[in-house]
C-alpha positions as CSV (number, residue, x, y, z in Angstrom):
1,M,-1.1,24.1,-30.7
2,K,-3.5,21.8,-28.9
3,R,-0.7,19.4,-27.9
4,L,1.2,22.3,-26.5
5,V,-1.7,23.3,-24.3
6,I,-2.3,19.7,-23.2
7,Y,1.4,19.2,-22.3
8,A,1.4,22.5,-20.4
9,L,-1.7,21.4,-18.4
10,V,-0.2,18.0,-17.6
11,L,3.1,19.6,-16.5
12,L,1.1,22.1,-14.3
13,L,-0.8,19.2,-12.7
14,F,2.4,17.4,-11.8
15,A,4.0,20.5,-10.5
16,C,1.1,21.3,-8.2
17,A,0.6,17.7,-7.0
18,E,4.2,17.6,-5.8
19,Q,3.7,20.1,-3.0
20,K,2.1,18.8,0.2
21,E,0.6,21.0,2.8
22,L,1.5,19.6,6.3
23,S,-0.9,19.7,9.2
24,P,0.2,21.4,12.4
25,V,0.7,17.9,14.0
26,E,2.9,16.7,11.2
27,T,5.0,19.9,11.3
28,A,5.4,19.7,15.1
29,Q,6.5,16.1,14.8
30,I,9.1,16.9,12.1
31,V,10.4,19.8,14.1
32,A,10.7,17.8,17.3
33,E,12.4,14.8,15.7
34,S,14.8,17.0,13.7
35,F,15.6,18.9,16.9
36,Y,16.6,15.8,18.8
37,T,18.4,14.2,15.9
38,K,20.2,17.5,15.2
39,D,19.0,17.5,11.6
40,N,19.4,21.3,11.3
41,T,18.6,21.4,7.6
42,T,15.1,19.9,8.2
43,L,14.7,22.0,11.3
44,K,15.4,25.2,9.4
45,N,13.0,24.3,6.6
46,H,10.1,23.8,9.0
47,T,10.6,26.8,11.4
48,T,10.9,30.5,11.3
49,K,14.3,32.2,11.4
50,E,13.8,33.3,15.0
51,G,12.5,29.9,16.0
52,Y,15.4,28.1,14.3
53,D,18.0,30.4,16.0
54,G,16.5,29.7,19.4
55,M,16.3,26.0,18.9
56,V,19.8,25.7,17.7
57,S,21.1,27.6,20.7
58,I,19.1,25.2,23.0
59,Q,20.2,22.2,21.0
60,N,23.8,22.7,22.2
61,F,22.6,21.9,25.8
62,V,20.9,18.6,24.8
63,P,23.2,15.6,25.0
64,D,23.6,13.4,22.0
65,G,21.5,10.3,22.2
66,N,19.8,7.6,20.2
67,S,17.0,9.1,18.1
68,N,15.0,5.9,18.6
69,D,14.5,6.9,22.3
70,S,12.2,9.8,21.2
71,D,8.6,9.1,22.1
72,F,6.9,12.2,20.6
73,K,3.1,12.4,20.9
74,I,0.6,15.1,20.4
75,L,-1.7,15.1,23.4
76,N,-4.0,18.0,22.4
77,E,-4.4,20.1,19.4
78,K,-6.3,23.3,18.8
79,T,-6.3,25.4,15.6
80,D,-7.5,29.0,15.6
81,G,-7.3,30.4,12.1
82,E,-3.6,30.3,11.2
83,I,-2.4,29.7,14.7
84,A,-2.1,26.1,16.0
85,W,-1.5,25.1,19.6
């Protein structure tokens, strides 16, 4: 019985350690890069449904280009509770 509890705790530890909470800056960078590279799966995973729908409709107007040309930088960041600017 003790071994079962120990195995369960170890499994729980690994399951919890796998999830990573991204900062607003990291999320914004992922969204911007996936938008310009047209990686819609990643874009959908990091935005809301409304945000994703809007970005995909705008994405059709952006010409295809080299993803290495992107020079994404966060110039200023402000967090107010659950809202980040």
